[in-house]
TORRO-567673 format. One record per residue (C-alpha): residue number from 1; x, y, z. Coordinates in nm, 2 decimals. Each point is the difference from the previous one (the first is absolute). Example, Ala and Ser with C-alpha at 12.3 -4.5 7.8 and 13.67 -1.06 7.14 Angstrom:
% residues 2
+------+--------+--------+--------+
! resi !      X !      Y !      Z !
+------+--------+--------+--------+
!    1 !   1.23 !  -0.45 !   0.78 !
!    2 !   0.14 !   0.34 !  -0.07 !
+------+--------+--------+--------+
This chain:
% residues 376
+------+--------+--------+--------+
! resi !      X !      Y !      Z !
+------+--------+--------+--------+
!    1 !   1.16 !  -9.59 !   3.42 !
!    2 !   0.15 !   0.20 !   0.35 !
!    3 !   0.33 !  -0.15 !   0.13 !
!    4 !   0.09 !  -0.01 !   0.33 !
!    5 !   0.33 !   0.28 !  -0.13 !
!    6 !  -0.27 !   0.24 !  -0.08 !
!    7 !  -0.06 !   0.32 !   0.07 !
!    8 !  -0.06 !   0.29 !  -0.11 !
!    9 !   0.34 !   0.14 !  -0.15 !
!   10 !   0.06 !  -0.37 !  -0.14 !
!   11 !  -0.07 !   0.00 !  -0.39 !
!   12 !  -0.30 !  -0.19 !  -0.16 !
!   13 !   0.03 !  -0.16 !  -0.27 !
!   14 !  -0.30 !  -0.02 !  -0.26 !
!   15 !   0.06 !  -0.20 !  -0.32 !
!   16 !   0.36 !   0.20 !  -0.18 !
!   17 !  -0.06 !   0.27 !   0.25 !
!   18 !   0.15 !   0.01 !   0.33 !
!   19 !  -0.16 !   0.34 !   0.22 !
!   20 !   0.27 !   0.14 !   0.20 !
!   21 !  -0.21 !   0.03 !   0.27 !
!   22 !  -0.39 !  -0.05 !   0.12 !
!   23 !  -0.20 !   0.31 !  -0.02 !
!   24 !  -0.16 !   0.10 !  -0.25 !
!   25 !  -0.20 !   0.28 !  -0.13 !
!   26 !  -0.36 !  -0.05 !   0.01 !
!   27 !  -0.21 !   0.11 !  -0.31 !
!   28 !  -0.11 !   0.32 !   0.09 !
!   29 !  -0.24 !   0.20 !  -0.26 !
!   30 !   0.12 !   0.34 !  -0.04 !
!   31 !  -0.29 !   0.12 !  -0.26 !
!   32 !   0.24 !   0.22 !  -0.17 !
!   33 !  -0.03 !  -0.12 !  -0.35 !
!   34 !  -0.17 !   0.15 !  -0.33 !
!   35 !  -0.12 !  -0.25 !  -0.24 !
!   36 !   0.17 !  -0.28 !   0.23 !
!   37 !   0.37 !   0.13 !  -0.07 !
!   38 !   0.27 !  -0.05 !   0.28 !
!   39 !   0.18 !   0.37 !   0.01 !
!   40 !   0.22 !   0.21 !   0.23 !
!   41 !  -0.18 !  -0.08 !   0.35 !
!   42 !   0.04 !  -0.37 !  -0.08 !
!   43 !   0.37 !  -0.01 !  -0.03 !
!   44 !   0.08 !   0.26 !   0.29 !
!   45 !  -0.27 !  -0.21 !   0.21 !
!   46 !   0.14 !  -0.34 !  -0.07 !
!   47 !   0.35 !   0.12 !  -0.03 !
!   48 !   0.01 !   0.16 !   0.29 !
!   49 !  -0.10 !  -0.38 !   0.21 !
!   50 !   0.33 !  -0.15 !  -0.26 !
!   51 !   0.19 !   0.26 !   0.18 !
!   52 !  -0.10 !  -0.08 !   0.30 !
!   53 !   0.07 !  -0.37 !   0.00 !
!   54 !  -0.29 !  -0.20 !  -0.07 !
!   55 !   0.06 !  -0.35 !  -0.20 !
!   56 !  -0.29 !   0.03 !  -0.23 !
!   57 !  -0.24 !   0.24 !  -0.10 !
!   58 !  -0.33 !  -0.09 !  -0.13 !
!   59 !  -0.18 !   0.26 !  -0.18 !
!   60 !  -0.36 !   0.14 !   0.11 !
!   61 !  -0.30 !  -0.19 !  -0.22 !
!   62 !   0.08 !   0.03 !  -0.35 !
!   63 !  -0.31 !  -0.02 !  -0.22 !
!   64 !  -0.02 !  -0.28 !  -0.28 !
!   65 !  -0.23 !   0.19 !  -0.17 !
!   66 !  -0.15 !   0.35 !   0.07 !
!   67 !  -0.33 !  -0.15 !   0.12 !
!   68 !   0.18 !  -0.17 !   0.25 !
!   69 !   0.11 !   0.35 !   0.19 !
!   70 !  -0.17 !   0.09 !   0.34 !
!   71 !   0.00 !   0.37 !  -0.13 !
!   72 !   0.12 !   0.15 !  -0.34 !
!   73 !   0.30 !   0.12 !   0.20 !
!   74 !   0.11 !  -0.39 !   0.06 !
!   75 !   0.41 !  -0.11 !  -0.18 !
!   76 !  -0.07 !  -0.24 !  -0.29 !
!   77 !   0.16 !  -0.26 !  -0.18 !
!   78 !  -0.28 !  -0.04 !  -0.30 !
!   79 !   0.20 !   0.12 !  -0.29 !
!   80 !   0.37 !   0.01 !  -0.10 !
!   81 !   0.05 !   0.35 !   0.01 !
!   82 !   0.03 !  -0.05 !   0.40 !
!   83 !   0.31 !  -0.19 !  -0.05 !
!   84 !   0.25 !   0.26 !  -0.03 !
!   85 !  -0.14 !   0.20 !   0.32 !
!   86 !   0.01 !  -0.30 !   0.19 !
!   87 !   0.32 !  -0.13 !  -0.12 !
!   88 !   0.18 !   0.34 !   0.10 !
!   89 !  -0.12 !  -0.08 !   0.37 !
!   90 !   0.15 !  -0.37 !   0.01 !
!   91 !   0.29 !   0.11 !  -0.13 !
!   92 !   0.04 !   0.28 !   0.28 !
!   93 !  -0.07 !  -0.30 !   0.24 !
!   94 !   0.26 !  -0.26 !  -0.14 !
!   95 !   0.27 !   0.21 !   0.01 !
!   96 !  -0.06 !   0.07 !   0.36 !
!   97 !  -0.02 !  -0.35 !   0.08 !
!   98 !  -0.37 !  -0.08 !   0.02 !
!   99 !  -0.25 !  -0.26 !  -0.17 !
!  100 !  -0.27 !   0.19 !  -0.19 !
!  101 !  -0.33 !  -0.17 !   0.02 !
!  102 !  -0.34 !   0.06 !  -0.17 !
!  103 !  -0.33 !  -0.05 !   0.12 !
!  104 !  -0.26 !  -0.09 !  -0.26 !
!  105 !  -0.39 !   0.10 !   0.07 !
!  106 !  -0.33 !   0.05 !  -0.08 !
!  107 !  -0.20 !   0.19 !   0.23 !
!  108 !  -0.39 !  -0.18 !  -0.10 !
!  109 !  -0.28 !   0.12 !   0.13 !
!  110 !   0.23 !   0.29 !   0.21 !
!  111 !   0.05 !   0.16 !  -0.30 !
!  112 !  -0.04 !   0.33 !  -0.14 !
!  113 !   0.02 !   0.18 !   0.37 !
!  114 !   0.13 !   0.37 !   0.10 !
!  115 !   0.33 !   0.03 !   0.13 !
!  116 !   0.04 !  -0.04 !   0.36 !
!  117 !   0.04 !   0.31 !   0.09 !
!  118 !  -0.31 !   0.12 !  -0.12 !
!  119 !  -0.32 !  -0.09 !   0.11 !
!  120 !  -0.12 !  -0.32 !  -0.11 !
!  121 !  -0.18 !  -0.05 !  -0.30 !
!  122 !  -0.06 !  -0.20 !  -0.36 !
!  123 !   0.19 !   0.19 !  -0.26 !
!  124 !  -0.25 !   0.05 !  -0.30 !
!  125 !   0.10 !   0.02 !  -0.37 !
!  126 !   0.05 !   0.38 !  -0.02 !
!  127 !   0.26 !  -0.05 !   0.27 !
!  128 !   0.17 !  -0.33 !  -0.22 !
!  129 !  -0.22 !  -0.26 !   0.24 !
!  130 !  -0.07 !  -0.31 !  -0.18 !
!  131 !  -0.27 !  -0.27 !   0.09 !
!  132 !   0.18 !  -0.28 !   0.22 !
!  133 !  -0.04 !  -0.38 !  -0.02 !
!  134 !   0.02 !  -0.23 !   0.28 !
!  135 !  -0.08 !  -0.39 !   0.02 !
!  136 !  -0.41 !   0.08 !   0.12 !
!  137 !  -0.16 !   0.31 !  -0.02 !
!  138 !   0.03 !   0.06 !   0.41 !
!  139 !   0.14 !   0.36 !   0.06 !
!  140 !   0.28 !   0.05 !   0.25 !
!  141 !  -0.18 !   0.28 !   0.21 !
!  142 !  -0.25 !   0.29 !  -0.13 !
!  143 !   0.24 !   0.26 !  -0.08 !
!  144 !   0.12 !  -0.27 !  -0.27 !
!  145 !  -0.15 !  -0.04 !  -0.32 !
!  146 !  -0.19 !  -0.33 !  -0.06 !
!  147 !   0.25 !  -0.24 !  -0.22 !
!  148 !  -0.12 !  -0.24 !  -0.30 !
!  149 !   0.10 !  -0.35 !   0.06 !
!  150 !   0.28 !  -0.08 !  -0.25 !
!  151 !  -0.09 !  -0.28 !  -0.24 !
!  152 !   0.21 !  -0.27 !  -0.15 !
!  153 !   0.16 !   0.26 !  -0.27 !
!  154 !   0.01 !   0.26 !   0.27 !
!  155 !   0.23 !  -0.29 !   0.17 !
!  156 !   0.18 !  -0.09 !  -0.23 !
!  157 !   0.09 !   0.38 !  -0.13 !
!  158 !   0.15 !   0.03 !   0.38 !
!  159 !   0.21 !  -0.30 !   0.01 !
!  160 !   0.12 !   0.15 !  -0.37 !
!  161 !   0.09 !   0.32 !   0.16 !
!  162 !   0.13 !  -0.16 !   0.32 !
!  163 !   0.26 !  -0.21 !  -0.22 !
!  164 !   0.07 !   0.32 !  -0.26 !
!  165 !   0.08 !   0.18 !   0.36 !
!  166 !   0.30 !  -0.31 !   0.10 !
!  167 !   0.14 !   0.07 !  -0.33 !
!  168 !  -0.02 !   0.39 !   0.01 !
!  169 !   0.17 !  -0.03 !   0.40 !
!  170 !   0.27 !  -0.23 !  -0.13 !
!  171 !   0.12 !   0.30 !  -0.33 !
!  172 !  -0.04 !   0.26 !   0.28 !
!  173 !   0.27 !  -0.22 !   0.20 !
!  174 !  -0.21 !  -0.14 !   0.30 !
!  175 !   0.12 !  -0.32 !   0.20 !
!  176 !  -0.27 !  -0.12 !   0.11 !
!  177 !  -0.37 !   0.09 !  -0.01 !
!  178 !  -0.31 !   0.00 !   0.29 !
!  179 !  -0.34 !  -0.14 !  -0.13 !
!  180 !  -0.23 !   0.25 !   0.22 !
!  181 !  -0.28 !  -0.27 !   0.14 !
!  182 !  -0.11 !   0.23 !   0.31 !
!  183 !  -0.15 !   0.29 !   0.12 !
!  184 !  -0.31 !  -0.09 !  -0.13 !
!  185 !   0.10 !   0.06 !  -0.36 !
!  186 !  -0.07 !  -0.18 !  -0.29 !
!  187 !   0.13 !  -0.36 !   0.10 !
!  188 !  -0.05 !   0.06 !   0.34 !
!  189 !  -0.33 !   0.04 !  -0.14 !
!  190 !  -0.07 !  -0.32 !  -0.11 !
!  191 !   0.20 !  -0.20 !   0.27 !
!  192 !  -0.26 !   0.14 !   0.25 !
!  193 !  -0.39 !  -0.10 !   0.03 !
!  194 !  -0.13 !   0.36 !   0.06 !
!  195 !   0.15 !   0.15 !  -0.29 !
!  196 !  -0.05 !  -0.32 !  -0.21 !
!  197 !  -0.40 !  -0.13 !  -0.05 !
!  198 !   0.04 !  -0.19 !  -0.35 !
!  199 !  -0.15 !  -0.26 !  -0.08 !
!  200 !   0.24 !  -0.17 !  -0.30 !
!  201 !   0.33 !  -0.18 !   0.06 !
!  202 !   0.18 !   0.31 !   0.19 !
!  203 !  -0.23 !   0.03 !   0.30 !
!  204 !  -0.19 !  -0.18 !   0.26 !
!  205 !   0.31 !  -0.26 !   0.12 !
!  206 !   0.31 !   0.05 !   0.12 !
!  207 !   0.14 !  -0.14 !  -0.32 !
!  208 !  -0.19 !   0.16 !  -0.23 !
!  209 !   0.04 !   0.35 !   0.16 !
!  210 !   0.39 !  -0.08 !   0.00 !
!  211 !   0.00 !  -0.07 !  -0.36 !
!  212 !   0.03 !   0.31 !  -0.18 !
!  213 !   0.24 !   0.12 !   0.27 !
!  214 !   0.21 !  -0.28 !  -0.10 !
!  215 !  -0.07 !   0.03 !  -0.38 !
!  216 !   0.20 !   0.38 !   0.04 !
!  217 !   0.29 !  -0.15 !   0.19 !
!  218 !   0.09 !  -0.29 !  -0.19 !
!  219 !  -0.02 !   0.23 !  -0.30 !
!  220 !   0.25 !   0.24 !   0.12 !
!  221 !   0.21 !  -0.27 !   0.15 !
!  222 !   0.02 !  -0.16 !  -0.39 !
!  223 !   0.11 !   0.32 !  -0.13 !
!  224 !   0.26 !   0.10 !   0.28 !
!  225 !   0.29 !  -0.12 !  -0.02 !
!  226 !   0.07 !  -0.34 !   0.19 !
!  227 !   0.31 !   0.19 !   0.17 !
!  228 !  -0.17 !   0.28 !   0.13 !
!  229 !  -0.26 !  -0.02 !   0.31 !
!  230 !  -0.36 !   0.08 !   0.01 !
!  231 !  -0.17 !   0.11 !   0.30 !
!  232 !  -0.36 !   0.00 !   0.07 !
!  233 !  -0.21 !   0.23 !   0.27 !
!  234 !  -0.27 !  -0.14 !   0.17 !
!  235 !  -0.27 !   0.17 !   0.26 !
!  236 !   0.06 !  -0.32 !   0.25 !
!  237 !  -0.38 !   0.08 !   0.16 !
!  238 !  -0.24 !   0.25 !  -0.10 !
!  239 !  -0.03 !   0.07 !   0.37 !
!  240 !  -0.41 !  -0.02 !  -0.09 !
!  241 !  -0.23 !  -0.02 !   0.31 !
!  242 !  -0.20 !  -0.32 !   0.05 !
!  243 !  -0.32 !   0.18 !  -0.14 !
!  244 !   0.06 !   0.04 !  -0.33 !
!  245 !   0.03 !  -0.39 !  -0.04 !
!  246 !   0.32 !  -0.16 !  -0.21 !
!  247 !   0.27 !   0.22 !  -0.01 !
!  248 !   0.42 !  -0.09 !  -0.10 !
!  249 !   0.17 !  -0.11 !   0.25 !
!  250 !   0.32 !  -0.14 !   0.12 !
!  251 !  -0.09 !  -0.36 !  -0.04 !
!  252 !  -0.05 !   0.01 !  -0.37 !
!  253 !   0.30 !   0.26 !  -0.04 !
!  254 !   0.19 !  -0.30 !   0.11 !
!  255 !  -0.15 !  -0.20 !  -0.24 !
!  256 !   0.07 !   0.26 !  -0.28 !
!  257 !   0.33 !   0.01 !   0.07 !
!  258 !   0.05 !  -0.32 !  -0.02 !
!  259 !  -0.15 !   0.01 !  -0.35 !
!  260 !   0.26 !   0.29 !  -0.06 !
!  261 !   0.25 !  -0.19 !   0.08 !
!  262 !  -0.07 !  -0.26 !  -0.24 !
!  263 !  -0.02 !   0.24 !  -0.27 !
!  264 !   0.39 !   0.13 !   0.08 !
!  265 !  -0.10 !   0.32 !   0.20 !
!  266 !   0.30 !   0.07 !   0.22 !
!  267 !  -0.13 !   0.20 !   0.27 !
!  268 !  -0.30 !   0.07 !   0.12 !
!  269 !  -0.04 !   0.38 !   0.12 !
!  270 !  -0.26 !   0.01 !   0.33 !
!  271 !  -0.21 !   0.27 !   0.01 !
!  272 !  -0.34 !   0.00 !   0.12 !
!  273 !  -0.39 !   0.17 !  -0.05 !
!  274 !  -0.13 !   0.27 !  -0.24 !
!  275 !  -0.27 !  -0.21 !  -0.14 !
!  276 !  -0.28 !   0.18 !   0.21 !
!  277 !  -0.08 !   0.30 !   0.18 !
!  278 !  -0.09 !  -0.22 !   0.30 !
!  279 !   0.30 !  -0.09 !   0.06 !
!  280 !   0.11 !  -0.07 !   0.37 !
!  281 !   0.41 !   0.06 !  -0.02 !
!  282 !   0.19 !  -0.07 !   0.37 !
!  283 !   0.28 !   0.23 !  -0.12 !
!  284 !   0.27 !   0.01 !   0.20 !
!  285 !   0.34 !  -0.07 !   0.01 !
!  286 !   0.11 !  -0.27 !  -0.24 !
!  287 !  -0.40 !  -0.08 !  -0.01 !
!  288 !   0.09 !  -0.22 !  -0.38 !
!  289 !   0.24 !  -0.19 !   0.14 !
!  290 !  -0.15 !  -0.34 !   0.16 !
!  291 !  -0.18 !   0.00 !  -0.36 !
!  292 !   0.33 !  -0.01 !  -0.19 !
!  293 !   0.13 !  -0.22 !   0.29 !
!  294 !  -0.30 !  -0.26 !  -0.05 !
!  295 !   0.04 !  -0.02 !  -0.36 !
!  296 !   0.44 !  -0.03 !   0.00 !
!  297 !  -0.06 !  -0.33 !   0.20 !
!  298 !  -0.36 !  -0.13 !  -0.12 !
!  299 !   0.04 !   0.07 !  -0.37 !
!  300 !   0.40 !  -0.04 !  -0.03 !
!  301 !   0.06 !   0.31 !  -0.21 !
!  302 !   0.19 !   0.30 !   0.08 !
!  303 !  -0.11 !   0.28 !   0.09 !
!  304 !  -0.06 !   0.41 !   0.08 !
!  305 !  -0.11 !   0.17 !   0.32 !
!  306 !  -0.12 !   0.35 !   0.00 !
!  307 !  -0.22 !   0.20 !   0.17 !
!  308 !   0.12 !   0.20 !   0.31 !
!  309 !   0.37 !  -0.14 !   0.02 !
!  310 !   0.21 !   0.31 !   0.10 !
!  311 !   0.23 !  -0.09 !   0.23 !
!  312 !   0.38 !  -0.14 !  -0.09 !
!  313 !  -0.02 !  -0.30 !   0.26 !
!  314 !  -0.38 !  -0.06 !  -0.04 !
!  315 !   0.05 !  -0.04 !  -0.41 !
!  316 !   0.34 !  -0.21 !   0.10 !
!  317 !  -0.19 !  -0.25 !   0.22 !
!  318 !  -0.27 !  -0.09 !  -0.22 !
!  319 !   0.27 !  -0.09 !  -0.25 !
!  320 !   0.18 !  -0.22 !   0.28 !
!  321 !  -0.30 !  -0.14 !   0.06 !
!  322 !  -0.10 !  -0.13 !  -0.29 !
!  323 !  -0.33 !   0.17 !  -0.04 !
!  324 !   0.14 !   0.19 !  -0.33 !
!  325 !   0.27 !  -0.04 !  -0.23 !
!  326 !  -0.02 !   0.39 !  -0.08 !
!  327 !  -0.17 !   0.31 !   0.15 !
!  328 !  -0.13 !   0.24 !  -0.21 !
!  329 !  -0.08 !   0.40 !   0.15 !
!  330 !  -0.17 !   0.26 !  -0.16 !
!  331 !  -0.07 !   0.25 !   0.24 !
!  332 !   0.29 !  -0.02 !   0.21 !
!  333 !   0.19 !   0.11 !  -0.27 !
!  334 !  -0.15 !   0.28 !  -0.13 !
!  335 !   0.07 !   0.08 !   0.35 !
!  336 !   0.34 !  -0.08 !   0.00 !
!  337 !   0.14 !  -0.12 !  -0.35 !
!  338 !   0.33 !  -0.07 !   0.17 !
!  339 !  -0.14 !  -0.23 !   0.24 !
!  340 !   0.18 !  -0.29 !  -0.14 !
!  341 !   0.35 !   0.17 !   0.06 !
!  342 !  -0.12 !   0.09 !   0.36 !
!  343 !  -0.14 !  -0.36 !   0.04 !
!  344 !   0.34 !  -0.14 !  -0.08 !
!  345 !   0.14 !   0.17 !   0.28 !
!  346 !  -0.21 !  -0.03 !   0.26 !
!  347 !   0.03 !  -0.37 !  -0.10 !
!  348 !   0.38 !   0.03 !   0.01 !
!  349 !  -0.01 !  -0.15 !  -0.38 !
!  350 !   0.21 !   0.14 !  -0.30 !
!  351 !  -0.16 !   0.21 !  -0.26 !
!  352 !   0.18 !   0.23 !  -0.26 !
!  353 !  -0.10 !   0.38 !  -0.03 !
!  354 !   0.00 !   0.15 !  -0.31 !
!  355 !   0.33 !   0.15 !  -0.11 !
!  356 !  -0.17 !   0.34 !   0.02 !
!  357 !  -0.02 !  -0.01 !   0.36 !
!  358 !   0.30 !  -0.12 !   0.16 !
!  359 !   0.17 !   0.20 !   0.18 !
!  360 !   0.30 !   0.20 !  -0.19 !
!  361 !   0.34 !   0.12 !   0.16 !
!  362 !   0.35 !   0.15 !  -0.14 !
!  363 !  -0.20 !  -0.05 !  -0.33 !
!  364 !   0.00 !  -0.36 !   0.06 !
!  365 !  -0.31 !  -0.20 !  -0.01 !
!  366 !  -0.02 !  -0.23 !   0.32 !
!  367 !  -0.20 !  -0.28 !   0.01 !
!  368 !  -0.20 !   0.07 !   0.33 !
!  369 !  -0.34 !  -0.02 !   0.04 !
!  370 !  -0.20 !   0.38 !   0.11 !
!  371 !  -0.02 !  -0.03 !   0.40 !
!  372 !  -0.36 !   0.06 !   0.10 !
!  373 !  -0.23 !  -0.07 !   0.26 !
!  374 !  -0.24 !  -0.28 !   0.00 !
!  375 !  -0.39 !   0.14 !   0.02 !
!  376 !   0.19 !   0.43 !  -0.04 !
+------+--------+--------+--------+
């Protein structure tokens, strides 16, 4: 948990890992894979953020089976053949002093869709589409396919697929895994009454709705080495209007985070929304930090804050005030892959630039940081 001396550039110990700072690259889907394989785009995209000084880089959602992809272009980790290209990436990240994490995911009812820069539509089988599955046969929205409700055999297979994906992640050199239980994807669908209308032991009460996500978490934790950390990303609220009835909210997220702590999860990555098209999100600077702060205090578990965090002083204050232990950045790191290095200068903290970027004088490399104007 947060200590009085913590700040954005203080190390963060997570089991056997000690992150050099509190800046992490949030998972960002690139929709640039063929048959789930990582490629040069992923190497450059993730590698540039390692060169830029992030202490931790988490890959985009990697599907644990082919039916768990959002689109046919998603990254995957459902077969051993995916390991070598992922290993190439983790090797590069490690060479530049950054820890490597992978987000394990299943899209559930939001699967078999077009890539986001094309018109939103369900992908037909003739174009590589497939039949999605979900807790209940409830469509996310009109352009999305009607999913098939999972039976026990289908749920057992998904648990096994998460388990196998964790083994592959270790073989690929990842230092931590994050289980995706947010943004309206499969595990979030089980948590929320908006998407879970089951009448068996996996639907209805809070205990029942959390049962399957916890089965996945416990299976992965048992398979993942004890000395390596496990994260879970959640949506702390559905942001659903009251007219929709019962939904997933912050008090349930606190209760769920307590269960995650009991299951030996090391950190809850706190996001919001994504499970209903009628969501009403008050987007603004740091709009999700309150949820991280509440879970951090009430569940007594380390958290990560994410969403519209853009300024070094803002990120530093979140850590210093104990609202989160880790800051995840997405769009800001797309705009500036070197944000951590610039932030260190703004906050008067020491950091290390790549040796290739240090000045050279009289044929000798001088260990001085490049001169820059903040905000330039």
